[in-house]
C-alpha positions in Angstrom: -126.7 140.1 79.5 -122.9 140.3 79.7 -121.2 139.1 82.8 -119.4 141.8 84.9 -115.6 141.9 84.5 -114.2 140.3 87.7 -110.5 140.6 87.9 -110.2 140.1 91.7 -108.3 136.9 91.3 -106.0 137.9 88.4 -102.9 138.1 90.5 -103.4 134.6 91.9 -104.1 133.2 88.4 -100.9 134.8 87.0 -98.9 133.6 90.0 -100.1 130.0 89.3 -99.3 130.3 85.7 -95.8 131.5 86.5 -95.3 128.5 88.9 -96.6 126.0 86.3 -94.4 127.4 83.6 -91.3 127.2 85.9 -92.3 123.6 86.7 -92.5 122.8 83.0 -89.0 124.3 82.5 -87.6 122.2 85.3 -89.3 119.0 84.0 -88.0 119.6 80.5 -84.4 120.2 81.8 -84.7 117.0 83.9 -85.9 115.1 80.8 -82.9 116.5 78.8 -80.5 115.5 81.5 -81.9 112.0 81.8 -82.3 111.3 78.0 -79.7 113.4 76.3 -78.0 110.3 74.8 -81.4 108.9 73.6 -82.9 111.9 71.8 -81.9 113.5 68.5 -80.1 116.8 68.3 -83.2 118.3 66.6 -85.4 117.3 69.6 -82.9 118.6 72.0 -82.7 121.9 70.2 -86.5 122.1 70.0 -86.9 121.5 73.7 -84.3 124.1 74.6 -86.0 126.6 72.3 -89.3 125.9 74.0 -87.8 126.6 77.4 -86.4 129.9 76.0 -89.9 130.8 75.0 -91.2 129.8 78.4 -88.6 132.0 80.1 -89.8 134.9 77.9 -93.4 134.2 78.9 -92.5 134.2 82.6 -91.0 137.6 82.1 -94.2 138.9 80.5 -96.3 137.3 83.2 -94.1 138.9 85.9 -94.7 142.3 84.4 -98.5 141.6 84.3 -98.4 140.4 87.9 -96.7 143.6 89.0 -99.4 145.6 87.2 -102.1 143.6 89.1 -100.7 144.2 92.5 
């Protein structure tokens, strides 16, 4: 038998995901600041691109959070 669909904690889960993603962005930026002279231009570009994708994900999650509230 299928479990009932319980979405009572979706807003909390989305909020946690947003916070975790923001933390990952900050940690990546700190890493880039500390190791800019030690890493290749390719790696720097990849990390910056990854942060751009994270920013887009936060935007989507924020929209989802608004729908849940």
